[in-house]
N, C-alpha and C positions, 0 to 999 in steps of 0.2 A: 687832577694833577697827573694821575697815572696815564690817562689817555693822552695828555699833552706830551709826556715823556716818550710814550710809544710813537707818536707822530714825529717827534724830534729824531728818534732813532732811525725811523724809516727815511726821513728827509736827508739825514747825514749819509746814510747808506747810498741813496740815489745820487747825492752830490759827489761822493767818492767815485762812483762808477762813471759819472759824466766827465770827471777829470782824469780818468785813467787812460793814458796812451796805450794803444794796443801793443805797440812794440816793446813796452816795458813789462808786460805781464809775464809772470814766471811760470813755466810749465816744467814741473819736476820730472816728467816722463822723458824729457830730453836727455837727462843724465842717468836715469834709472829705468829699467824695464818694469812693466806691470808686475811680473812675477817677483822681482826683487822687493818691490814695495810691499806686495802681499805677504811674502815670507817674513819680512821685518815687522809687519803689523801683527800678524797672527801668531808667529812662532817665537820671535826673539823676546826674551823677558829679562834682559840685562837691565840693571837699575843702579842708581846712585843713592837711593833713599833708604833701602831696607837696612843697610849697615852704615849709612852716612859716609859711604865711599864707593867708588866704581867697582862693581864686581859682576863678572859674568854669571849667569844662572847656574852653569855647570860647575862652578867653583864655589858656590855659596852653600854654606852648611845649614842654612835655614830654608824652610819651605814657605813659599809665597805664591800668590796668584797675581797675574798682571793682565788687565783687560784694557785694550786700546780703545780710543774713542770711536773707531770704525764700527765696533760692535754696537755702540749706542746709536750711531748714525744709521746703520742698516736696519736696525730693529725699531727705529723711531722711539728711542728711549730718551726721555727728557728730564728724568730725575734719578738720583742714586737709588731711591726706594725700589724702582723697577730694575735698575741696572745690576743690582746685587744678584739677580737670577743667573748671571753668567759666572759666578764664583762658586767653585765646588766647596761644599761643607758649611755654607753659611745660610741661615734661614731667618727671614723677617719674623719678629715676634709682635711688635707694635708698630703701627704707622705713627707719624709725627703727632705729638700732642700740642705742639707750639708753646710748650712751657719754657720759661727762662731756665737755663742751666741744663736740664736733662730732656728737653722736649723733642729732640731729634728722633729719627727712626731708631728703634732698638732691635738689634740683631742678636742671634746666638751663634757662637763659633766655638767648636770643640767643647761644647757643654757649658759655656759661660756667656753672659750678656756682654754686649759691646755697643757703645754709643758714641756719637759725635766724632767723625773721622778727622784726622789731621789734614793739614793743607801744606804740601811740600815739606812734610816732616815737622811742622809747627802747630801749636794749638790754634784752632780756628772754629769755635763752635757755631753751628748753624742749627738753631733749635726749632726748625720747621722743615718742610720738604727741601732737600738740597738740590737745587737746579743744576743740571749737567751742562749748561751752556758754556761754562769755562773749563770743562774737563778735558784734559789731554790723555790721561791714563788713570785707571783705578788700580791701586795696589793693596793687597791684603796679606800682611805678614802674619803667619800663624804661630801660635804658642806664646807663652809668657815672654815679654820683651821689654822688661823694665831697665835692662842694662843701658840701652841707648835712648829709651823714650821715657823712662820714669814711671812711677806708680800712679800718677794722676791722670795720665792720658792713654794708658794702655790697659787692656783687659787680660786676664789669664788666658783667654782664648786667642788673643792676638791684637793687632793694630791695623786699622784701616787708614790708608793715606790716599788722598786725591792729589794727583799731579796736575797742575793747571797749565793752560796755554800761555805761551810767552810771546812778546812782540817779535816780529820778523822784520827783515830789512827790505821788504817789497810792499808795494801798494796792492792790496787785494782784500776781498771780503765776500760776504754773502748775506742774503736776506731770505728768511723763510716764513711762510704762513701755513698754519696747521689747524685743522678742524677735525672734530671727532664726535662720537656718541656721548650722551649725557651732557650735551651743551658744552663741549670742550672747544676752546678757542685759544690759539697761541700765536704770538709773533716773536721772532728772535733775529738777532743780527750778530755778525762777527766782522769787525772792521779793523784792518791793520794798515798802518801807514808810517813811513819815515817822516820825521818832523824837520830834519835838516838835510841838506844836499849831500853831506858826507856820510849820512846814514848812521851816525853815532847816537842820535836821539830818536828813539822809536816809541810808537804809541799803538796800543791795541785796546779795542772796546768790545766786550761781549755783553749782550743785554737780552733779556727776554721778559715778556709779560704773558701770563697765563690766566685765563678765567674759565672755571669749570664747575659743573655739578657733580653729583655722585650717583651711583646706581640706586641708592636709597632716597636721594633728594636731588633730582635732576636740576631743580631751580636754585641750588645752594649758592651759586655765584661765588665760590671760593676764588680768591685772587692772589696772585704771586708775582711780584716784580723783583727781578734780579739784575743788578748792575755790577760789572766787574771790569773797570778800566785798569790798564797796566802801562807803566812808563819805565823805559830802561835807557840808561845813558852809558855808553862806552867811553869812560873818562880817558883811558889809555889802552895800550895793547894788553896790559895786565890787570887793569882795574875796571870793574863794572858795577854800576849802581842800578837798583830796581826798586820801584815803589808801586805797590798794588793796593787796590781797595775792593772790598766786597760789600755790597749793600743789598739787603733783602727786606722787603716791605710787604708783609703778607697779612691776609685775613682769611681764616678758614674755620670750617666746622671740624673739630676732632672726630676721629673715626668712632663709630658706634661700638661700644664695648659692654659685654655682659660679664659680671663678676659672680663669685660665690656659686659656682656650678658643682653639684654633687650628685651621686646616684640617688640620694633621697628625693630628688625632684622627679624621678620616675624613669631614668635611663642612665646608662654609664658612658654614653658618648653623645656628642652634639647633634649628630645626624638623627639618631633615634629620638632624642629629646625634642628636637624641632618638629619631627613628624607626629609624636604623641601629643604635643601641646598645640599643634597647628601654628607654630611660630612662623611668621611671614618673613622669609629671608630678605625680601626687598623693602620691607616696611621701615620707615623712619619713626622712631618712638618719641620724637620731640618736635617742637614747632620751630619757627623761624628766629633767626637773629642770635642763636647761641654760638657765637663765634669767638675766637681768640685773635687779637691783633698782635703781630710780632714785628719788631724792628731790630735789625742786626747791622752793626757797623764793624767791619774787620779791616784794619789798616796794617800793611806789612812793609817793612823796609829791609833791604838786603844789600850788603856790600861784599863783593868777592874780589880778592886780590891774589893773583898768582905771583907769589914772591919770587920763585924761580921754577925751574922745570920739575922740582921735587917737592915743593912746599906750597900749599894753598891755604889762605885764610878766608873764612866766611863768617860774617857778622850778620845776625838776624835780630830785628826788633819788631814786635807786633803788639797791637792793642786791640782787644775785642770787646764788644759791648752788645749785650742782648737784653731786650725789653719785651715783656709780655703782659697783656691785660685782656681779660675776658673770661668767658664761661667754658666749662668742660663737663658737660652732662655725662652721667654713666647710669647703668641699668643693671638690675638683677631680678631673678624670678623669686617670688615670695607669696605666701598665702595672704589673702586679704586681711585676715585677723591680725597680722603684724602691724597694720595701721589702725584698724578699728578696735583693737584690744579685745575682740570677741573671739574666743577659741573655736567657736562654731563656724566662723568664716574661713573655710579651708580651700576655697577656690584659688588656684594659682594664677597670678597675673604679673604684670611688669611693675616693679618698684622703681621709681625714678628719683635720682638725686643729682647733686652737682658739687664739683670741687673747682672753684674759680681761682684764677690768679689775679691779684690786685696790684697793678703797677709794680711788677717785680723785675729786678735787674740783676745781671751778673756781669762784672767787669774783670778782664784778665789782662795783665801786662806781662810780657815775656821778653827777655833778652838772652840770646844764645850765641856763644862764640865757639867756632870749631876751627881746628887746624888739622889739615890733612897732609900726610907725608907719604911719599912713595920713593923708596930708596933701596939700595943694595949694600949688603956686606959681602964682599967677594961675589959669589954667585947666588947668595940667599936674598930673595926679594922680601921686603917688608912694606905693607900698606897699613898706615896707622891713622886713627882719628883721635884727637884729644879735644874734649869739649867741656864747657862750663855753661850752666843754665840757671837763670833766676826767673821765677814766676810768682806773681802775686795775684790771688783771686779774691775778689770782694763780692760777697753775696748779700742781696737784700730781697729775699723771696717771701712773698706773703700769700698764703692760701686762705680762702674762706670757703666753707662747705656747709651743706644742709641737705637733709632729705626733702623731697618735694611732695610726691603723692604716689598712689597706687592706681593702676588702670587694668581693666580686664583685657585679656589677650585679643578678644574679638571686638574691641572698641573700634568704632568707625572714625574717631577723630582723636589724634594725639597732639594736636596743635596747642593745647592749653599751656603746656610748659614751653615758654618762649622768653625772649629777652625782657619783655615788659613785665611778665608775671614773676620771673625769677628775680629781677631787680626789686620789685615790690616786696617779695619775700625777704630778701636780705635787708631792705630798709626797715621792715618791721622788727627783725631780729636785732638790729643795731640800736633800737630804742632802749635796750638794756645793755649798755656797753660792757659792763663787767661780766655779765653772763655770756654775751656774744664772744668776748675775747677768750673766755675759758672753755667754751663749748663749740664754737664755730670758726675759730681762727687758729692757724698754725703758721709760725714764722721760722725762717732759717736765715739768720743774720750774722755776719762775721767775716773776718779776713783769714787768709791762709797764705803763708810765705814758704816757698820751696827753693832750697839751694841745692844744686847738684854739680858733681864733677864726674867725668867718666873718661875711660880710655879703652880703645879696642884696637887690636892688631891682628892682621892676617899675614902670617909668615909662610913663605913658599921655599922650604929647604930643598925640595926636589921639584923637578919640572911638573910632576903630576900630583903633588901633595900640597894641600893648603890646610893650615892649622889656624883656627880663629880663637883668640882669647880676649876677654873683655871684663871690665868691672866698673861698677858705678857706686858712688856714695851719695845718698840723698838724705837731706834733713828737712822735715816738714814741721812748721810751727803753726798750730791752729790758734788764732787769737780769740780773746774773750768775745762772746757773742750769745746768741739765742738759738736753740733748737727746740721747736715746739713750745711747751710751757716752761722749759728749763733754761737756766743760765749755764753757759759753758765756760769753764775756766781755761786759761791759756795753758797749752802744753806743747812740748816738742818731742818728736820721735824721729829717729834716724835709722837707716838700714843700709846694708851692702847688698848689691845685686851682681853676682858673677855670671859669666857664660863661657862656654867652651864648645868649639865645633871642629870637626875633622872631615875633610873631603879628599878622596883619592880617585883620580881619573884612571880607570882601568884601560880605557881607550881615549887617547888625548882628544879633548874637545867634543867627545861623543858620548861617553858612558862613564858615570862616576857613582861611587858609593859614599854615603855620608852619615854622620851621627852628630848629635848635639846635646848639650846640657844647657837649659835656659832657666832663668829665674825671674820672678816678679814678687811683689809684696804690696800690702796696703795696711793702713792704720785703721783700727776699729774703735779707737778712742777709749772711753771709760766704760766699764760694765759693773753691775751690782754683784759683789763677790760673796756676800754672806747674809744671814738672816737679820743682821743689824742694818742692812741697807748701805754697807760701806762701798763707795765707788773705788775702783781700782783701774789704773791705766793698763790696758792690754799690751802684750808684746805684739810686734808686727805679725800679721797673717802672711804666710809665705806660700808660694806655689813653685814647685820644681818640676821641670820636664826633662825626660829622657826620650830621645827620638832617633830613629834611624831609617834609612831607605836608599833608594836608587834614583838617579836622574839620567835621562837619555835625550840626546839631540842627534837624530840620525837622518839618513837619506838626504845628504846635502842640505842640512838644516831645515828640512821640510816636515820633520816630525819631532815633537817634544813631549816628554812624559815624565811624571814624578810619581813614585809609589813610596809611601812612608807609613810607619807605625809610631805612635806617640803614647806616652804614659805620664800624666800630670798628677802630682800628689800635692794636695793643699792641706796645710796644718794651721793650728792655732785659730780656727774659726770659733766665734763666740756662739754658745748654745745655751738653751734653758735647761736647768737641772730638773725641772718639774716641781720645784718648791717655790714658795712665795714668802716675801718679807711679812711677818705676822701683822695682821690688821691693816694690810695695804693690798693694792692690786699690782705691786711691783714684783716682777719675776727675778729670782736668783739665777745667776749665770756663771758659767766658767768658760775657759777658752781652750778646751781640750778637743774641739771638733776636728774631724778629718773627712776629706773628700778625695775621691779618685775619679779621674776622667781619662779614659784611654780609648784608642781607636785607630782606624786605618783610613787612608785617603789615596785615591788614584785620580790623577788629572792628566788629560792629554790635549794636545792641539796638533792639527795636521793639515798639510797642503800637498798631498801626494799626487793628486790629479789636477792638472792645470785648470784653474777657475773654480775648483771645488775645495772648500775648507770646512773643518769641523773642530769644535771646541766642546769639551765635556768632561765629566768626571763622576765619581761615586764616592761616598764617604759613609763610615759607620762609627758611631760614638757610643761608648758604654760608660755612663756616669753613675756613681753610687756614693751615697752618704755613709761612709764607713763608721763614723761616730757622730751622732747627732741626737736631737730630742727623741725620746723613746717611740713616739708615734710615726717618725719618718726615718729612723735609722735603718740602713740597708736598702733604702729605696732610691729611685731616680729623682734628682732635684727637678722642681717644676720649671726651672729656667733652662734646662738642658736641651730643649727642642726635640725634634724627631730623631730617633737613633739612626735610621737609614735615610740618606738623601742622595739624589742624583740630578744632574743637569746636562743638557746638550744644546748646541746650536750648530746647524749645518747650513751652508749657503753655496749657491753656484752662481758665478758671474760669467756671462757670455763675453769673451774677449775678442772675438773675430766675427766677421760677416755682418749681415743685416741686423742681427740682434745684439751686436756689440754694445755693452753698457747696461744690458738688462740683467738684473739679479733677482734671485728668489731665495728665501730662507725659511727654515723650519726649526723650531726649538721647543723644548719642554723641560719641566721641572717636576720631580717626584719627591714626596716626603711621606714617610711611614707615620703610623699613629703617634700622636704627641700627647703624653700624659701630663695634664695640667693639674691633676690632683692624684697623689699616690701616698696614702698614709693608712695607719692602723687606728681604728676607733676603739679605744679600750672600754668604752661604755657598752657598745653593741657587740664588741669582740668580733668585728668584721673588717675586711679590707675595704677602703673607700678609694676607688680608682675611677677617674673621669678622663675621657680622651677626646681630643680633636681628631676626627678620622683622617686616614691617609688620603692623599690627593695626587693626581697627575694632571698638570696643566699644560696645554699645548698652545703655541703661538706661531704665527706665520707672517711673512712680509714679502712684498714685491716692490722693486724700485727700478727706475731707469735713470742712469747717470750719464751726463754729457759734460763737456767743458764749461758750458754756460748755464745749464739748469739741471735740476734733479727733481723727479717726481717719485713719490713713494706712498704706499699704503701698507698698513699692518693690521693684524687681527689678533688681539690678545685674548686668551682663554676662549678660543673659537669653538670649543666643545661645550661652552656655557656651564662649566662645572661649578657647583656650590661647594665652597670649602671655607674653613676657618683657620686663623692663626691666633697666637696669644700665649701668654704664660700666666697661669691662674685665671685666665680670661678666655672668652671666645669672641673674636672679631671677624665678622663676615666679610669676605673679600669680593672684589669686583667681578662681575659676570662678563660675558662677551663684550668686548670693547673694540671699536674700529676707529682708525684715524687715517687721514690723508694729508699729504704735505706737498708744497710746491716751494722750491728753492731756486733763487736766482743768484748766480755767482759772477763776480767781476774781478 
């Protein structure tokens, strides 16, 4: 089926080219110079999404990164997983697990985990690798942002938003074929065409199919199919309708993950531990067929009505569906005696286990209405957005899990743990349904309804002064359901989320100082409050940020920079008191926990020399558990990622002469040591710290671009550095990887 769809995509692309009259092709260079296009692409970061209203970057009181698709194109980046390397202060923690609900790539930003990016400001979960075929721009709004986006789709660290390609009023497109190391093969297309002669009805199709192995399992044959058609209709001069669909049909091996890493294994960091135990970085510790199949259907409808020159109405409706089924093996290092029950068996080896998803689904329905106003009272300008949002989430997530076996590290064959053997293991366990349900199954079933209303206003009382004020009211009702072995009662919890920002342009359109207060919150549900096991509904956990900095856009818009300092205080986190309910294994808790995350960021982009551009930045984060369980109080949270991070990408494009169209690029990413275990052991009275070592990864690319075709090659991690990511885990990352591409444009 996938091969048929791929052939159909290529056929449609060639048919579109065959029907394209040469005199109707649009060349944007006729109206804009290459320099202007480059500056707009690399430097301009104005957006309509970060505050749900048009704001120039220089007058926006919030900090955000904006990465244009040209970076992805030049670097031959085909997924957001890889594309995040262009964003300052963000670090990948887990690659996609393909699980329904939370299976997408997990990042850390400003010390907090963030997952499942928005799509054009709306919920659109893709719980596997997010293909970049439909990406126009990647935006990362930093800091707590519940005022405009709510508690369910934002992290205290920020919000990731992917802006998608839209239909255009000309017939054009391109087809690309890509091949690379580890049996990487990909075909993709982008076709755009008007469907009516008056160009009011427009259609665009972006599609891609990828089949690839991994550096640990080159024959893995992971497959990913992405389909993203879009249809727009200009009903009148003031009214436009758009309908989009995103379909993803994937089957892949989840990334190999090692859990439970401690200094007790013989080293305090992953590099030394691997060396001491002769862990093979490139070894796959499982056999074939242990994949997860994922189906994703996202449907979006949008109606935009420009009521008059000052008022615009936008209505958004979307329905998302994710389904996952399959295996998810995981590993840890343990003595053989843990399986033989013989304390004399002290040899360390690989313990293998699995946590599968069994036909799990998450459905989300969202309807959002926004009204934007842009008006003046005398000389005072006001830009306002008033919004209402309803979202219903229905989860039916079913996990089943089991330990599997223990293998010596020097084993010559790890293929015994495969789809057939693991299926047989589960079938045997299911012979005793009562025991299986209580010991080997975990469910999360139930609905959640969220009602929200918000208003945000940017007032410009003086020509150089912008003041932003906003507030949100959100009510969450968690319906009766199941979490693990427990039944959950229905409860409702509501909260207010305010924000305030001030920007003053010291030099008009060139240099500004800014400050903001931002808020977010989440519900932690019930906790066990006393030694009688009494459940108590927690108050909302809150995060409040104070931030200040400077923004600059200089040298005729050829240089852009942001320097900022932030301080995020989190309160009402639930923590264990260290006591247990008598005669049970239930921990007593309270909600007095506190956390602080503070830091600095510097991000720049520049096009000072014709043809030469650079994007980069550096960030520092200091996160600390101010009040927590005794063994971790005062320490860095394991989700906070590396404190120091840096990124850069520079490229040079020949614009004249015989080499015109030739481009070369060089980029890199640095992350300092990442503590994935940082606690006090009261038994041994010692600190237990385990780190993933610092790394510096280098990437390079070369391309030749003309009006009709484009050829490119890129080399990721060309220094072949071994490095790990993770939180509480170690996930070995890809070594040197080369790809070549050929694109035909019409």
